[in-house]
Phi, psi and omega in degrees: 000135173292156176297327184222152171224152183291153185288136184277124181304148180301323184264017177227073175303145184215141175292112185290137172307343182277356185254089181288335182237081187302342183264350177298144178302314189288330179286329173296322179292315175304319189289321178301309179306309177302311183300323179282351177078009181296330172228139179257155187304321180295333173293321180291310178295334179280006181284151175302154188301330182289316185289327175292322171306318185292322182290327180291332188265331175279143185235351183271156178302310185303312179295319177297317177294331179292317181288326171297318177297316183295334180269005177077013175271347173226140177269171180301313179300319176296319186296318183285329177287332179290319181293333186262000174084021177249045191288340190291325177294352184278353177241127181235094188061246178259012184246146182242130182276132181250332184203150168272133179261334185174163173237139180245193185284329182246343187202174178250133182257137179238150165273129186223183180212140173282129191283341180268314182280345185055034187263127174281136179223164163266128183241121179261121185254127175291134186292148185312320183301331190259356188300329180256009183267104178309317179298312182300314184297312183297318183293330173291321177295321172307319176297318180297317174296317182301312182281329180297334176272003177243137181229084196219138185299334180263012182238126184297135187279149173260131184248327185197166170202158182179199176209151174227161186264134178274180183300335173276005179062032175266147173283136175243116182272146180208153179239127185257125180233162174300146176267114184262131179272120177159210182217161177282167180304323178304300173305313183309313181288322184291322176303311183197118181297128190293166173282161180305314188299310181297325173302307181297320174310303179297322179291325175304313187294322186284325180298320177297319179297323182290323175307311180300317176297313175304318178301333176263021183050048176240148169239136188286310176064020172214046182290119178200164186296326182285351181259008178236119183265142176244117174290165183299343176261005174089017180267138177279139178230115177275140176224181179052084169261041174302327188252011181298148172220140174279147182298330190271356185224095185251018183286352175286346183230127179281146179297136175091354173288144180257119182232143177114182182259120193303320184301324186248014188266127175303149182300326186286338178284334176289340175272317176199105173301336188282349180254005190280163176234196182303338180292338181284334171290321171302320178299309187301316180302316184295310179307320179291318176299319176306308176306312179301318183291309184265351173082007177216167179287158182288336183235162180283138183270015190264156183096174180288165175297326179292314181303314186288327172298314179299321177306313185287329182273334184245349187276173186272148174291123190293151169268135176288336181290346171298328182255336186225090188286347188272350174306124174306153182287328176295326181285321175305315178301320178295313179294324175299322181291318177296331184258021179301146179310304185269138188295325179300339174282342185281180168291145190284336180200161181298339174290329173296323180293322178298321182295317178301317184287341197295325174297345185263344181287169187305121185249352172284124184299136182272337182204066189286152186282137180293133192234091184292167191301322189295320174312307183310309182299316192286330183261001188293336183260007183274138182300161186088198184277121181309133179088345182272141173285142184250125177243135176251120184261123186236104190197132181281348187261111184298328180298323186287314182289335172294314185297313186293320178299323175290319180304313187285322175308307179308326185259024166069024175259144175272115184252127174246160192231142168220152188268345176201178189291326177294320181291323183299310191295322178297316179297318182287346174280332182264333183224156172274128173239157175273322181216149175241120173267109188242121186284145187272326188255100172224147185304311177247117184060080182290186193291319180297312180296318183292316177301316185298317181294319178283337172268338174287315178239084177295141178282330177197164182294159166061023172286126187269139183230119181244127175270157175211146180196150182269352188211016182286142181276166177303326178283331169298317181300316180299320185290328183286326176301306175312319180276005170123356180287146185276332188191172183219142182234145181249142183267150007288152186276113174290138184299314183292317181297316192293315178294315186289321181299307175311315186291319179308314183281344178281324181293316180305314185295318173315309182297314175304323181287326174294326178296314175297323184296318184300321177301319178293321171299321183286322178292327177293313178301318185288325175291330180288326180295308180304321179293325175285330172298319181303322186277330182226074189294334184284356184260013185311300195291309184294331180286319187291317178296320184286328179290318184292312177295323171305310180294328176285334176293324173306312185287330182288334179291344172276345181257178174265025177287149173271167183296341180282347189299302188297317178299315179295312181305319184298304185296325177295312179302316182297316183295320177291320181292324182293321177291311177306320181304339174287345182278129184306322180302326186250354180306326184277339186270326191251115173232187186290332185293320182302318179292309182299325174291315181300315179306316183286326180289327192310321181292347174275002193300327178248034175300326184294345177308326182309329196262354178287143186286144180310318184292343175263323180298311179273004193291133189281351180236181179298145176283153172269184190298317183280334175288330179300310180310307177296317184299321182293342177298341187300332180292314181281330182293317180293325179286320174300318181300310177290336174289321173307311180303313180303323180289336183275340185218071189303340185282348173257032197285317196294311179300313187286329174303311176298327168300316180295316182300316182293313179293337179264331196237017181285348177249022171277148180258146175304327178274004170093002189262007187263203183214160012267344194252357178055037174290154187227158176046231187280003172289336174286133180302138181303324178298323171291323175295320182288321174298314181304321178286328178286326186283330178287309177308319176296319180294321184296320184286339187263143186279139182243168182295333193247006174196162176280161175295148177262153176285173178312296182303318181294318180294316185294318172305317172299314179298315183282320187249323193260017182230044184307135172076359184271332182238164172302118194295327179290318175296334169293318184290330175291315178307317177306316185293315193267006182307314184297322174299316181304316181294323181299314176299320175295322183288334179275335179233074190288158169283126183241030169291141184262348185279000000 
């Protein structure tokens, strides 16, 4: 049996090779399930051997279904549907239904999966009773279009829509949305009443979603806790625009109709839902915030429907403080204004709500950037709050600035704002910032022009610039990167992506500041050396070597390397170079001067590590993709530092050039797959090729936090057999000969780490 089979097309049923008894009831049912694509052939064939044997031996329907459920190929929901004989409705186009999540006023929501992409989704299916109702159908189609036109991190995204034919040849309409892992606010609050900060945080995010809807001329009209999802990371997601109406088109709602949920419905909506505007959604959000703060709805549910409606229209707006005395008076006032009886007494738009709530959102950073001691020294003279990274946000759209301001405040970043490029440039001339988040499309002095000016006349060194746009193509992004942008973000701005990208570039800027500081130290130390050499020229080599080793020890002090590492690396390089010098290929390149210079330069191979953040350099486990990118930058940082020294001190150019070659290229691979420049073969400087062999051998023999040390034989086997394409083949041959000397060096200067 092959490990994988092509997916069987729907219109071409095929007998699967796992069915030895095609007439047995259980196997016939399994064939129907395969033909219907509820299970795909490759899923079946990837089952464990015992499960496959069980399916081959079981012949009854019940036993086959039990095996499929136990192996996770069928859910309980699918199993019950199959047992009841209603398998047909479990497939909608390219989607299979897995579970029922809930029922709403217009449709049922299922957890589903795209059968080819294997992506989990939420699928809203219009209820059968409404399939022939033209008004409801139009409202359902309006929801599809409404959600599809919005792309916002706090709105559940629409991914697809379509229809499928049921067993009666009638159309079944469905909307496919992103599947959000979490719970709705109703369950979230009932499980544990959130803190005031968290409640305001959620309301702020939903207000941002309403601002996006308002921008698209949409009113949600059913704002309530059960229509807001809270993800595991605390992000709010607004869903169910089934009652949404565009301002310019009200024909879907009859005058006098009541739509929405009474507990959270604006008074005017209970009279005539066809005339409401965005302030009805603000009322519903205010009632939802009341529920989050007090742990109960704002009004009593006792009495008849008419009595409850009258209470909301004529009664006094309730106070949260009646149920939660610790709620500040000014926050209580915000909730009561959001829930004002008359629409004109409420906040005029969602942006005003966001502005009012901003002081109450979480102010303690949830994931602050590590700030080493050197960083504190570098920023202590900077204007603003000492130690805080400063971001300049440039966008002519107020809602974007408000969202980003909230993102950065939560992360403990100091955020300043400008409405266009000219204002931003003027601010950069007066103050120093770490990073600029720059919109591409602005009416006055757009992003391209601003970027060009900032790169042409930099206001200060190491300024990071991230561009953002809602409609830039891949080619346009590439042009911006080529013009000097450090990164690019697509609108709408996801909180997680925006914060992570900004933090990553702030850390890189921090690394460059460390690099600048290190360069100054090197220049100062080199100047001191020159003064000493003028007095005692005969001590040139000894002084240089001592200085280099002392500097390397400073770098080593930031990592978890032991004192023996630098000595071993020096001696490994010497042993390998002396053995390679006996080979014809290297005879003309390696002489005694080369070996002595290599011995001196070797300790500087990881000098760039001094600029890396501690949480990456000292991380006890393997690095993730973004962390690896930052870690790899130590090669270019080290080389740039030494290059700056070389430009100032030409008399030491030969020595420094070898040190630069080693620092930059000791992670290149002979097959061209290394970094940072992807050099291949003899394009890689010889000193760096030798260092690569020595460095990897030492790493294999030493104990790491995420793996044990390798034995002498294990390390050599890995070097000789398990690293194809990594090293110069002739240097590998030299290592075979010098392996005994390598082992003697390691034993003489052992690794003594205790973790």
